[in-house]
N, CA, C and O atoms as CSV, one atom per row, in Angstrom:
chain,resi,resn,atom,element,x,y,z
A,1,MET,N,N,-11.542,14.659,-17.967
A,1,MET,CA,C,-12.363,13.494,-18.121
A,1,MET,C,C,-13.810,13.827,-17.685
A,1,MET,O,O,-14.024,14.530,-16.698
A,2,ARG,N,N,-14.769,13.318,-18.424
A,2,ARG,CA,C,-16.169,13.585,-18.166
A,2,ARG,C,C,-16.628,12.843,-16.904
A,2,ARG,O,O,-16.261,11.690,-16.677
A,3,VAL,N,N,-17.420,13.514,-16.108
A,3,VAL,CA,C,-18.021,12.884,-14.900
A,3,VAL,C,C,-19.199,12.036,-15.392
A,3,VAL,O,O,-20.035,12.487,-16.174
A,4,LEU,N,N,-19.232,10.804,-14.908
A,4,LEU,CA,C,-20.305,9.882,-15.316
A,4,LEU,C,C,-21.543,10.049,-14.424
A,4,LEU,O,O,-21.448,10.217,-13.208
A,5,THR,N,N,-22.666,9.997,-15.060
A,5,THR,CA,C,-23.939,10.056,-14.320
A,5,THR,C,C,-24.195,8.694,-13.697
A,5,THR,O,O,-23.481,7.730,-13.972
A,6,GLU,N,N,-25.209,8.623,-12.864
A,6,GLU,CA,C,-25.590,7.343,-12.275
A,6,GLU,C,C,-25.935,6.344,-13.343
A,6,GLU,O,O,-25.525,5.187,-13.248
A,7,ALA,N,N,-26.670,6.741,-14.354
A,7,ALA,CA,C,-27.016,5.868,-15.462
A,7,ALA,C,C,-25.771,5.390,-16.199
A,7,ALA,O,O,-25.682,4.234,-16.613
A,8,ASP,N,N,-24.800,6.311,-16.358
A,8,ASP,CA,C,-23.540,5.931,-17.011
A,8,ASP,C,C,-22.818,4.870,-16.155
A,8,ASP,O,O,-22.317,3.876,-16.679
A,9,GLU,N,N,-22.776,5.098,-14.849
A,9,GLU,CA,C,-22.115,4.119,-13.927
A,9,GLU,C,C,-22.786,2.770,-14.005
A,9,GLU,O,O,-22.109,1.743,-13.957
A,10,GLN,N,N,-24.116,2.742,-14.126
A,10,GLN,CA,C,-24.831,1.469,-14.254
A,10,GLN,C,C,-24.459,0.787,-15.586
A,10,GLN,O,O,-24.312,-0.434,-15.640
A,11,ALA,N,N,-24.311,1.577,-16.649
A,11,ALA,CA,C,-23.914,1.041,-17.930
A,11,ALA,C,C,-22.492,0.458,-17.812
A,11,ALA,O,O,-22.210,-0.606,-18.361
A,12,VAL,N,N,-21.625,1.146,-17.111
A,12,VAL,CA,C,-20.259,0.616,-16.905
A,12,VAL,C,C,-20.274,-0.719,-16.214
A,12,VAL,O,O,-19.578,-1.648,-16.623
A,13,GLU,N,N,-21.070,-0.820,-15.160
A,13,GLU,CA,C,-21.221,-2.074,-14.390
A,13,GLU,C,C,-21.808,-3.197,-15.283
A,13,GLU,O,O,-21.295,-4.316,-15.300
A,14,ARG,N,N,-22.874,-2.881,-16.009
A,14,ARG,CA,C,-23.516,-3.847,-16.860
A,14,ARG,C,C,-22.562,-4.378,-17.938
A,14,ARG,O,O,-22.463,-5.584,-18.165
A,15,LEU,N,N,-21.860,-3.435,-18.599
A,15,LEU,CA,C,-20.956,-3.850,-19.651
A,15,LEU,C,C,-19.740,-4.579,-19.149
A,15,LEU,O,O,-19.225,-5.476,-19.816
A,16,THR,N,N,-19.270,-4.196,-17.958
A,16,THR,CA,C,-18.141,-4.867,-17.347
A,16,THR,C,C,-18.525,-6.306,-17.049
A,16,THR,O,O,-17.776,-7.230,-17.367
A,17,LEU,N,N,-19.672,-6.499,-16.449
A,17,LEU,CA,C,-20.157,-7.855,-16.115
A,17,LEU,C,C,-20.298,-8.684,-17.402
A,17,LEU,O,O,-19.893,-9.846,-17.427
A,18,GLN,N,N,-20.860,-8.109,-18.461
A,18,GLN,CA,C,-21.040,-8.867,-19.690
A,18,GLN,C,C,-19.720,-9.261,-20.325
A,18,GLN,O,O,-19.569,-10.375,-20.825
A,19,LEU,N,N,-18.760,-8.336,-20.303
A,19,LEU,CA,C,-17.432,-8.662,-20.875
A,19,LEU,C,C,-16.703,-9.720,-20.037
A,19,LEU,O,O,-16.027,-10.587,-20.590
A,20,LEU,N,N,-16.837,-9.652,-18.716
A,20,LEU,CA,C,-16.205,-10.689,-17.875
A,20,LEU,C,C,-16.921,-12.028,-18.061
A,20,LEU,O,O,-16.274,-13.075,-18.058
A,21,ASN,N,N,-18.243,-12.009,-18.224
A,21,ASN,CA,C,-19.019,-13.200,-18.507
A,21,ASN,C,C,-18.498,-13.855,-19.818
A,21,ASN,O,O,-18.209,-15.051,-19.864
A,22,ASP,N,N,-18.394,-13.045,-20.843
A,22,ASP,CA,C,-17.934,-13.586,-22.151
A,22,ASP,C,C,-16.492,-14.153,-22.048
A,22,ASP,O,O,-16.188,-15.217,-22.587
A,23,ALA,N,N,-15.643,-13.421,-21.357
A,23,ALA,CA,C,-14.243,-13.845,-21.237
A,23,ALA,C,C,-14.158,-15.130,-20.468
A,23,ALA,O,O,-13.428,-16.031,-20.882
A,24,TYR,N,N,-14.874,-15.265,-19.352
A,24,TYR,CA,C,-14.843,-16.504,-18.530
A,24,TYR,C,C,-15.358,-17.665,-19.330
A,24,TYR,O,O,-14.767,-18.743,-19.290
A,25,CYS,N,N,-16.464,-17.483,-20.075
A,25,CYS,CA,C,-17.021,-18.556,-20.866
A,25,CYS,C,C,-16.039,-18.974,-21.974
A,25,CYS,O,O,-15.842,-20.167,-22.204
A,26,ASP,N,N,-15.449,-18.037,-22.631
A,26,ASP,CA,C,-14.480,-18.339,-23.680
A,26,ASP,C,C,-13.266,-19.058,-23.131
A,26,ASP,O,O,-12.787,-20.025,-23.722
A,27,LEU,N,N,-12.769,-18.583,-21.995
A,27,LEU,CA,C,-11.621,-19.240,-21.343
A,27,LEU,C,C,-11.957,-20.685,-20.949
A,27,LEU,O,O,-11.188,-21.613,-21.199
A,28,ALA,N,N,-13.114,-20.839,-20.336
A,28,ALA,CA,C,-13.519,-22.214,-19.923
A,28,ALA,C,C,-13.627,-23.103,-21.112
A,28,ALA,O,O,-13.213,-24.260,-21.038
A,29,ALA,N,N,-14.165,-22.630,-22.219
A,29,ALA,CA,C,-14.341,-23.452,-23.406
A,29,ALA,C,C,-13.013,-23.879,-23.987
A,29,ALA,O,O,-12.829,-25.033,-24.373
A,30,VAL,N,N,-12.089,-22.938,-24.045
A,30,VAL,CA,C,-10.727,-23.245,-24.573
A,30,VAL,C,C,-10.050,-24.236,-23.686
A,30,VAL,O,O,-9.480,-25.205,-24.189
A,31,LEU,N,N,-10.080,-24.045,-22.348
A,31,LEU,CA,C,-9.420,-24.921,-21.422
A,31,LEU,C,C,-10.037,-26.342,-21.497
A,31,LEU,O,O,-9.324,-27.344,-21.558
A,32,ARG,N,N,-11.391,-26.388,-21.490
A,32,ARG,CA,C,-12.003,-27.732,-21.555
A,32,ARG,C,C,-11.685,-28.425,-22.850
A,32,ARG,O,O,-11.555,-29.649,-22.869
A,33,GLY,N,N,-11.556,-27.698,-23.927
A,33,GLY,CA,C,-11.227,-28.321,-25.232
A,33,GLY,C,C,-9.777,-28.811,-25.304
A,33,GLY,O,O,-9.486,-29.838,-25.917
A,34,ALA,N,N,-8.872,-28.054,-24.663
A,34,ALA,CA,C,-7.449,-28.393,-24.747
A,34,ALA,C,C,-7.039,-29.418,-23.673
A,34,ALA,O,O,-6.340,-30.387,-23.969
A,35,GLN,N,N,-7.457,-29.206,-22.488
A,35,GLN,CA,C,-7.045,-30.010,-21.337
A,35,GLN,C,C,-8.185,-30.172,-20.313
A,35,GLN,O,O,-8.203,-29.468,-19.303
A,36,PRO,N,N,-9.093,-31.050,-20.550
A,36,PRO,CA,C,-10.300,-31.166,-19.670
A,36,PRO,C,C,-9.965,-31.324,-18.157
A,36,PRO,O,O,-10.612,-30.709,-17.309
A,37,GLN,N,N,-8.981,-32.129,-17.851
A,37,GLN,CA,C,-8.647,-32.340,-16.439
A,37,GLN,C,C,-8.030,-31.045,-15.817
A,37,GLN,O,O,-8.357,-30.662,-14.694
A,38,ALA,N,N,-7.157,-30.414,-16.568
A,38,ALA,CA,C,-6.590,-29.171,-16.100
A,38,ALA,C,C,-7.649,-28.093,-15.964
A,38,ALA,O,O,-7.639,-27.311,-15.013
A,39,ALA,N,N,-8.549,-28.059,-16.907
A,39,ALA,CA,C,-9.630,-27.086,-16.880
A,39,ALA,C,C,-10.452,-27.265,-15.615
A,39,ALA,O,O,-10.762,-26.293,-14.928
A,40,ALA,N,N,-10.807,-28.514,-15.307
A,40,ALA,CA,C,-11.591,-28.778,-14.123
A,40,ALA,C,C,-10.881,-28.311,-12.856
A,40,ALA,O,O,-11.503,-27.758,-11.949
A,41,ALA,N,N,-9.578,-28.539,-12.808
A,41,ALA,CA,C,-8.815,-28.120,-11.629
A,41,ALA,C,C,-8.733,-26.589,-11.541
A,41,ALA,O,O,-8.988,-26.016,-10.482
A,42,ILE,N,N,-8.385,-25.939,-12.633
A,42,ILE,CA,C,-8.242,-24.484,-12.650
A,42,ILE,C,C,-9.550,-23.801,-12.359
A,42,ILE,O,O,-9.604,-22.880,-11.545
A,43,LEU,N,N,-10.616,-24.241,-13.016
A,43,LEU,CA,C,-11.911,-23.558,-12.818
A,43,LEU,C,C,-12.474,-23.878,-11.442
A,43,LEU,O,O,-13.210,-23.073,-10.871
A,44,GLY,N,N,-12.138,-25.042,-10.906
A,44,GLY,CA,C,-12.573,-25.379,-9.515
A,44,GLY,C,C,-11.899,-24.449,-8.520
A,44,GLY,O,O,-12.538,-24.009,-7.564
A,45,VAL,N,N,-10.623,-24.140,-8.722
A,45,VAL,CA,C,-9.914,-23.206,-7.848
A,45,VAL,C,C,-10.522,-21.831,-7.957
A,45,VAL,O,O,-10.683,-21.150,-6.944
A,46,MET,N,N,-10.869,-21.398,-9.167
A,46,MET,CA,C,-11.508,-20.068,-9.358
A,46,MET,C,C,-12.864,-20.018,-8.607
A,46,MET,O,O,-13.180,-19.042,-7.927
A,47,GLU,N,N,-13.624,-21.075,-8.753
A,47,GLU,CA,C,-14.918,-21.110,-8.044
A,47,GLU,C,C,-14.764,-21.070,-6.537
A,47,GLU,O,O,-15.520,-20.394,-5.840
A,48,GLN,N,N,-13.757,-21.816,-6.032
A,48,GLN,CA,C,-13.495,-21.845,-4.590
A,48,GLN,C,C,-13.088,-20.439,-4.098
A,48,GLN,O,O,-13.494,-20.003,-3.021
A,49,ARG,N,N,-12.297,-19.762,-4.898
A,49,ARG,CA,C,-11.864,-18.396,-4.505
A,49,ARG,C,C,-13.081,-17.463,-4.366
A,49,ARG,O,O,-13.176,-16.687,-3.415
A,50,VAL,N,N,-13.996,-17.556,-5.320
A,50,VAL,CA,C,-15.194,-16.743,-5.243
A,50,VAL,C,C,-15.991,-17.086,-3.974
A,50,VAL,O,O,-16.445,-16.206,-3.242
A,51,THR,N,N,-16.138,-18.360,-3.752
A,51,THR,CA,C,-16.883,-18.814,-2.547
A,51,THR,C,C,-16.197,-18.298,-1.277
A,51,THR,O,O,-16.882,-17.844,-0.360
A,52,ASP,N,N,-14.900,-18.355,-1.203
A,52,ASP,CA,C,-14.177,-17.879,-0.022
A,52,ASP,C,C,-14.351,-16.401,0.205
A,52,ASP,O,O,-14.547,-15.957,1.337
A,53,VAL,N,N,-14.277,-15.612,-0.894
A,53,VAL,CA,C,-14.415,-14.154,-0.763
A,53,VAL,C,C,-15.847,-13.829,-0.330
A,53,VAL,O,O,-16.044,-13.004,0.562
A,54,LEU,N,N,-16.822,-14.447,-0.929
A,54,LEU,CA,C,-18.209,-14.166,-0.543
A,54,LEU,C,C,-18.517,-14.584,0.879
A,54,LEU,O,O,-19.277,-13.911,1.576
A,55,SER,N,N,-17.935,-15.687,1.315
A,55,SER,CA,C,-18.097,-16.097,2.699
A,55,SER,C,C,-17.475,-15.088,3.662
A,55,SER,O,O,-18.046,-14.783,4.709
A,56,ARG,N,N,-16.327,-14.587,3.305
A,56,ARG,CA,C,-15.641,-13.593,4.148
A,56,ARG,C,C,-16.454,-12.293,4.206
A,56,ARG,O,O,-16.539,-11.658,5.257
A,57,ILE,N,N,-17.043,-11.907,3.085
A,57,ILE,CA,C,-17.876,-10.705,3.086
A,57,ILE,C,C,-19.068,-10.874,4.047
A,57,ILE,O,O,-19.432,-9.949,4.772
A,58,CYS,N,N,-19.640,-12.032,4.032
A,58,CYS,CA,C,-20.790,-12.291,4.942
A,58,CYS,C,C,-20.321,-12.324,6.414
A,58,CYS,O,O,-20.944,-11.703,7.275
A,59,GLN,N,N,-19.253,-13.029,6.690
A,59,GLN,CA,C,-18.814,-13.217,8.077
A,59,GLN,C,C,-18.303,-11.900,8.697
A,59,GLN,O,O,-18.528,-11.654,9.882
A,60,GLN,N,N,-17.628,-11.067,7.916
A,60,GLN,CA,C,-17.022,-9.854,8.430
A,60,GLN,C,C,-17.876,-8.612,8.172
A,60,GLN,O,O,-17.540,-7.522,8.634
A,61,GLY,N,N,-18.994,-8.775,7.426
A,61,GLY,CA,C,-19.833,-7.611,7.153
A,61,GLY,C,C,-19.108,-6.554,6.368
A,61,GLY,O,O,-19.311,-5.361,6.595
A,62,LEU,N,N,-18.252,-6.975,5.432
A,62,LEU,CA,C,-17.437,-6.024,4.723
A,62,LEU,C,C,-18.170,-5.005,3.838
A,62,LEU,O,O,-17.616,-3.972,3.464
A,63,GLU,N,N,-19.409,-5.319,3.518
A,63,GLU,CA,C,-20.219,-4.403,2.696
A,63,GLU,C,C,-21.314,-3.745,3.490
A,63,GLU,O,O,-22.307,-3.284,2.927
A,64,GLY,N,N,-21.142,-3.697,4.796
A,64,GLY,CA,C,-22.112,-3.021,5.626
A,64,GLY,C,C,-23.263,-3.935,6.035
A,64,GLY,O,O,-23.161,-5.159,5.945
A,65,PRO,N,N,-24.384,-3.312,6.495
A,65,PRO,CA,C,-25.500,-4.089,6.999
A,65,PRO,C,C,-26.117,-5.074,5.962
A,65,PRO,O,O,-26.698,-6.094,6.332
A,66,ALA,N,N,-25.979,-4.752,4.709
A,66,ALA,CA,C,-26.546,-5.646,3.665
A,66,ALA,C,C,-25.527,-6.626,3.092
A,66,ALA,O,O,-25.708,-7.154,1.995
A,67,SER,N,N,-24.468,-6.860,3.835
A,67,SER,CA,C,-23.392,-7.734,3.343
A,67,SER,C,C,-23.875,-9.087,2.896
A,67,SER,O,O,-23.474,-9.552,1.829
A,68,VAL,N,N,-24.737,-9.753,3.683
A,68,VAL,CA,C,-25.210,-11.096,3.319
A,68,VAL,C,C,-26.042,-11.036,2.034
A,68,VAL,O,O,-25.842,-11.843,1.126
A,69,ALA,N,N,-26.950,-10.103,1.960
A,69,ALA,CA,C,-27.785,-9.986,0.772
A,69,ALA,C,C,-26.927,-9.665,-0.427
A,69,ALA,O,O,-27.168,-10.208,-1.505
A,70,ILE,N,N,-25.968,-8.832,-0.291
A,70,ILE,CA,C,-25.062,-8.436,-1.411
A,70,ILE,C,C,-24.290,-9.663,-1.829
A,70,ILE,O,O,-24.223,-9.951,-3.024
A,71,ALA,N,N,-23.704,-10.400,-0.909
A,71,ALA,CA,C,-22.914,-11.583,-1.245
A,71,ALA,C,C,-23.745,-12.639,-1.944
A,71,ALA,O,O,-23.290,-13.285,-2.888
A,72,ILE,N,N,-24.976,-12.808,-1.465
A,72,ILE,CA,C,-25.858,-13.784,-2.099
A,72,ILE,C,C,-26.164,-13.379,-3.513
A,72,ILE,O,O,-26.125,-14.221,-4.411
A,73,ALA,N,N,-26.476,-12.082,-3.755
A,73,ALA,CA,C,-26.786,-11.588,-5.086
A,73,ALA,C,C,-25.572,-11.748,-6.017
A,73,ALA,O,O,-25.713,-12.166,-7.166
A,74,VAL,N,N,-24.402,-11.415,-5.514
A,74,VAL,CA,C,-23.170,-11.574,-6.308
A,74,VAL,C,C,-22.970,-13.062,-6.615
A,74,VAL,O,O,-22.701,-13.431,-7.758
A,75,GLY,N,N,-23.099,-13.903,-5.606
A,75,GLY,CA,C,-22.941,-15.349,-5.793
A,75,GLY,C,C,-23.888,-15.915,-6.847
A,75,GLY,O,O,-23.497,-16.772,-7.639
A,76,GLU,N,N,-25.121,-15.442,-6.856
A,76,GLU,CA,C,-26.075,-15.917,-7.816
A,76,GLU,C,C,-25.654,-15.522,-9.238
A,76,GLU,O,O,-25.712,-16.331,-10.164
A,77,ARG,N,N,-25.239,-14.290,-9.384
A,77,ARG,CA,C,-24.789,-13.818,-10.700
A,77,ARG,C,C,-23.556,-14.550,-11.188
A,77,ARG,O,O,-23.518,-15.022,-12.324
A,78,ILE,N,N,-22.554,-14.645,-10.343
A,78,ILE,CA,C,-21.333,-15.341,-10.709
A,78,ILE,C,C,-21.612,-16.823,-10.934
A,78,ILE,O,O,-21.063,-17.421,-11.858
A,79,GLY,N,N,-22.446,-17.410,-10.113
A,79,GLY,CA,C,-22.804,-18.809,-10.264
A,79,GLY,C,C,-23.434,-19.094,-11.600
A,79,GLY,O,O,-23.126,-20.097,-12.244
A,80,ALA,N,N,-24.331,-18.196,-12.022
A,80,ALA,CA,C,-24.978,-18.345,-13.355
A,80,ALA,C,C,-23.957,-18.295,-14.461
A,80,ALA,O,O,-24.061,-19.052,-15.426
A,81,ILE,N,N,-22.960,-17.416,-14.352
A,81,ILE,CA,C,-21.883,-17.286,-15.344
A,81,ILE,C,C,-21.068,-18.607,-15.350
A,81,ILE,O,O,-20.781,-19.166,-16.408
A,82,MET,N,N,-20.721,-19.064,-14.190
A,82,MET,CA,C,-19.906,-20.286,-14.104
A,82,MET,C,C,-20.685,-21.518,-14.627
A,82,MET,O,O,-20.116,-22.380,-15.297
A,83,ASP,N,N,-21.963,-21.580,-14.315
A,83,ASP,CA,C,-22.770,-22.672,-14.835
A,83,ASP,C,C,-22.818,-22.639,-16.342
A,83,ASP,O,O,-22.669,-23.675,-16.990
A,84,GLN,N,N,-23.026,-21.458,-16.918
A,84,GLN,CA,C,-23.034,-21.300,-18.357
A,84,GLN,C,C,-21.685,-21.704,-18.969
A,84,GLN,O,O,-21.646,-22.399,-19.984
A,85,ALA,N,N,-20.611,-21.278,-18.367
A,85,ALA,CA,C,-19.276,-21.569,-18.888
A,85,ALA,C,C,-18.976,-23.069,-18.854
A,85,ALA,O,O,-18.260,-23.580,-19.716
A,86,HIS,N,N,-19.525,-23.777,-17.853
A,86,HIS,CA,C,-19.259,-25.203,-17.703
A,86,HIS,C,C,-20.305,-26.037,-18.417
A,86,HIS,O,O,-20.223,-27.265,-18.410
A,87,GLY,N,N,-21.302,-25.383,-19.045
A,87,GLY,CA,C,-22.366,-26.113,-19.721
A,87,GLY,C,C,-23.292,-26.827,-18.756
A,87,GLY,O,O,-23.953,-27.802,-19.115
A,88,ARG,N,N,-23.332,-26.330,-17.525
A,88,ARG,CA,C,-24.231,-26.926,-16.521
A,88,ARG,C,C,-25.586,-26.234,-16.557
A,88,ARG,O,O,-25.687,-25.032,-16.802
A,89,ASP,N,N,-26.594,-27.001,-16.312
A,89,ASP,CA,C,-27.958,-26.516,-16.192
A,89,ASP,C,C,-28.050,-25.894,-14.789
A,89,ASP,O,O,-27.799,-26.600,-13.813
A,90,ALA,N,N,-28.388,-24.638,-14.648
A,90,ALA,CA,C,-28.434,-23.936,-13.376
A,90,ALA,C,C,-29.340,-24.648,-12.399
A,90,ALA,O,O,-29.021,-24.713,-11.211
A,91,ARG,N,N,-30.461,-25.186,-12.855
A,91,ARG,CA,C,-31.382,-25.880,-11.932
A,91,ARG,C,C,-30.777,-27.125,-11.370
A,91,ARG,O,O,-30.946,-27.413,-10.185
A,92,SER,N,N,-30.050,-27.902,-12.211
A,92,SER,CA,C,-29.443,-29.122,-11.705
A,92,SER,C,C,-28.244,-28.803,-10.799
A,92,SER,O,O,-27.930,-29.553,-9.875
A,93,ALA,N,N,-27.593,-27.693,-11.082
A,93,ALA,CA,C,-26.445,-27.303,-10.231
A,93,ALA,C,C,-26.932,-26.891,-8.844
A,93,ALA,O,O,-26.256,-27.160,-7.851
A,94,LEU,N,N,-28.099,-26.240,-8.759
A,94,LEU,CA,C,-28.648,-25.874,-7.441
A,94,LEU,C,C,-29.070,-27.098,-6.679
A,94,LEU,O,O,-28.991,-27.097,-5.450
A,95,ALA,N,N,-29.503,-28.118,-7.325
A,95,ALA,CA,C,-29.888,-29.326,-6.641
A,95,ALA,C,C,-28.730,-30.129,-6.142
A,95,ALA,O,O,-28.892,-30.953,-5.242
A,96,ALA,N,N,-27.567,-29.915,-6.697
A,96,ALA,CA,C,-26.387,-30.704,-6.309
A,96,ALA,C,C,-25.795,-30.270,-4.974
A,96,ALA,O,O,-24.803,-30.842,-4.523
């Protein structure tokens, strides 16, 4: 197997994030269309799980000295994906 360069690794991360973004948005759309109440419950649990993990990373410093900054950056990215999937305006979601 070929060894990936740093640029290759960045492409892997970027493409992985994009594919997960697309999959989450597609899943949310299908769930909301089929069973809106179930979708709200399922997607709410998923959002809470992300929040819990990011909180734990901050509290325990699991990513080293930059744990808080890393968790915030990850939270912002995932939050934007979730807002898009739910059809929420990111600015109004931040105000809530």
